[in-house]
N, C-alpha and C positions, 0 to 999 in steps of 0.2 A: 232713521238713522241718526246715530248721536254724534254730537259735536266731534268727538276723539276718531271715530273710525275713519275717516279720510286720511288721518296722519299715523296710523298703527304701519308697522311694518310688514310690506306681503312677502315672503319666500318665494322667490320665482326662481327656476331651473332655467339657466342659460346655456346656448350650446357651448360657451365657453367652458362652462362647469361641467358638463356631460364630457367632454374632451379630455379635460384635466384628467377626470376620474377613469377614463379609458385609457389615458398613456400612462398615469401611474400603476394601474394594473397590468397592462402588457410589459412595464418594465419588470414589475416585480414577478411575474412568471417568468420573465425572460433570465433574472438574474436566478431564481428557482431551478430553472431547468438546468441552467449553467452549473449550479451547485452538484446536481445529479451527476452532470458529466465529469465534472472536475473528481469527483468522488471516486469511480472508476479509475480516471487519470491518475489520481491519486495513489490509491494501491498497485498500480501498474509501478509507477515511480518508487513507491517505497520497495518493489520487490527489486528493481533494478539497482536501487542504492543499497540493499542488503546483499546482493549477490557480489555487487562491488566490492562490499566491504570484506565479505568472505574471500572473495578471490585475491584481497590484498593481503588477509591475513594467511593464506596458504601459501602465498609468495614469500613472507617474512616468515615461515615456517620453514620453507625449503632452503631460503638462503641461510637460515640459521643451523639447519641439521643436512643440508645437502641432499636432501629426500623428500619428494612429496608426503605429506602428512597421510597417516592411514586413514581411507574414506570408505571402510568396509560398510559402513551405515551413517546415517542421520546423526543418532546419539553419538556414535564414536568419535565423528567428526569435530562435534559441539565440545565433547569431552577434552581432544587432544589441542584444540585451538584455544580452548579455554582455560588451559595452565594444566592438565594431565598430559605431560611431556617431560621428558626427561630434566630438564631445567625448570619445571614450572614457570613458564614463561606465558604470560596472557595474549596471546596474540590477537585476540578477537573478544570484544565485551557485547553481551547480550543482554537487551531488557526482559525482564521474566515476560512481558507481552510478546514476545518472538520465540517465545518455547512454549510446548504443550508439556502435559504433566508428565509426559514419557521423557522428556527433556531433548525433543528432537527440535528443528527450528521449522519454523510454519510461518505461512504465507500469509497474508492478510485476512484472508478469507478462514485461516484454522486450519489448512490440511499441510501436513508435513511436506516438507520438499523432497523429491527424491533425487539423491545423491549418490553417484557413482565413480569411481576410479576410470577413466580411459585409457585405452592402450596408449596414447599418448604422453601417459603421465599426468596429465591434468584432470581435475576433479571438475567434474560436470552436474550441473543442478538444474530441475525443471521444478515448477510451480503447476498446479494441476488447474489453476485459473479459477473464475469465478463461477465455475459449474462442479468443482470440487472433483471431476471426475479426468484422470489422465487418460490420454490418447485421444483425446478432442482437440477442435480447433482453439480453442481458445485456452490453450497450455502455453505457458509461458517460460523461456529458457532454451536450455540445449535440448535439440532435436536428439 
């Protein structure tokens, strides 16, 4: 044994160190799983916000012209609400990421909304949801 050996620092893993590492890992895993859940929540929230904006634009159109907009198709409704109407009024502003290449409004999963005019004079919208298939339990919107 040399003179310096007793004075060298030794690395010791204590119970407190192990507990701290476990707590930090548990915290990070919890935050990560919350992020995954919030992602699905965020997409659903974006759908409700978009549908509310579209319904508001439809009401503004109906107030302006006295009739609901033509909603024969997703594409046609987009055109009418974004300025292709008699007075060229833009009732709705959409980001390019909210439209597919065909000019249809899409949900956060990239599927075009189903849009139809109801007998009640209202426009009804539905998202296919995360599975991108209409008629399944995860659809969002009017039934």
